[in-house]
C-alpha positions, 0 to 999 in steps of 0.5 A, a space after each residue: 664630269 660623266 657624260 652618259 655615252 662618252 664617260 668621265 670627262 676632264 673638262 681641264 684637259 680640253 684646249 679650244 685651240 686644238 680642232 679635235 678638242 674644240 669639235 669634242 666641246 661644240 658636240 657637247 656645249 648646248 647640245 645636252 640635256 639634264 640627265 645627260 652630264 652627272 657630277 663625277 664627283 658626287 657619282 662617287 661621294 653618292 652613287 644612288 643621288 646623281 647630281 646633273 650639270 650643265 656646261 658654259 664658257 667662263 672666261 673662255 674656259 669650258 666648265 661644268 655647272 650644277 643644274 641644283 643652286 645650292 651645291 657649290 663644290 669645287 671641280 677636283 683636279 683628279 678623281 679619287 681613283 685617278 688619285 688610287 691609281 697614281 699612288 698605286 703605280 708610285 708605290 709599285 715602282 718604289 717597291 721595285 727598288 726605283 725612285 717615284 715622284 708624283 705631279 712632277 712638274 717641269 722647270 718651265 711649267 710646261 709639263 705635269 706628270 702623274 708619275 716620274 719613275 726614274 728607271 734604271 740607265 737614266 730611263 726616265 718613265 713618265 706615266 700618266 693615268 687617263 681614266 676621263 675622255 681625252 682626244 688622240 691630240 691632247 695625248 700625242 701633245 703631252 707625250 711629245 712635251 714629254 718627250 722634249 723634256 727626256 721623258 718615255 711617256 706610258 699612258 694607263 687607261 681603263 676604256 677599250 675605245 680610248 682615243 689614246 690607244 694606238 696613238 702613243 705608248 699605252 696600256 690598258 687595265 680593266 676598269 675597277 672600283 677605288 678599292 681594287 686600286 688600294 688593295 695589294 691585288 694585281 692589276 692585270 694589263 689587258 691591252 698595250 705595246 711592250 715591244 715593236 718589232 719593225 720590219 721593211 715590206 717592198 717587193 724584195 721583202 715581201 712579208 706572207 699573211 695567213 688568213 683562214 
């Protein structure tokens, strides 16, 4: 679904046992009005004809339901933009000489990685695409699971205010239409963490901070 202030939110990723996810749910459930929540699939298929939604719990899980009873399409597990960017990352990895797996699942079922890139010297890069809203706790939890499986997580977002920023390895790109992901044009990285240089700062090793 698409929230008018928060943007895209994937309800299937909410963990109501998590304090952060539960606060997000409680801030929305029963507190939105018609016009606050829009069906993301309908929004992308027909931008000029918004279809509004409301929230409810179904068998203990948060779901979004259309106000219009005539619309009952199943909620897609991923948006067309998410799918296109996922396939773009896999193509780029293979073009660079690496192999890549889409929707790579762990043997125990605890992890499903958007794109798993098999790099040099045994590096396993777990590429996760987060174009919808996700709490920092949810992202950190999934990153921990990836590391436990021997993966190096890397999250890609197009939201300058995404909670995952500075909470996990990340890269930010511009907000782009579906066609931009499917084309061969370069995707510019606007922010992220490429390298980290740690320095000890104490009385014997002071760091000089200049301001002007």
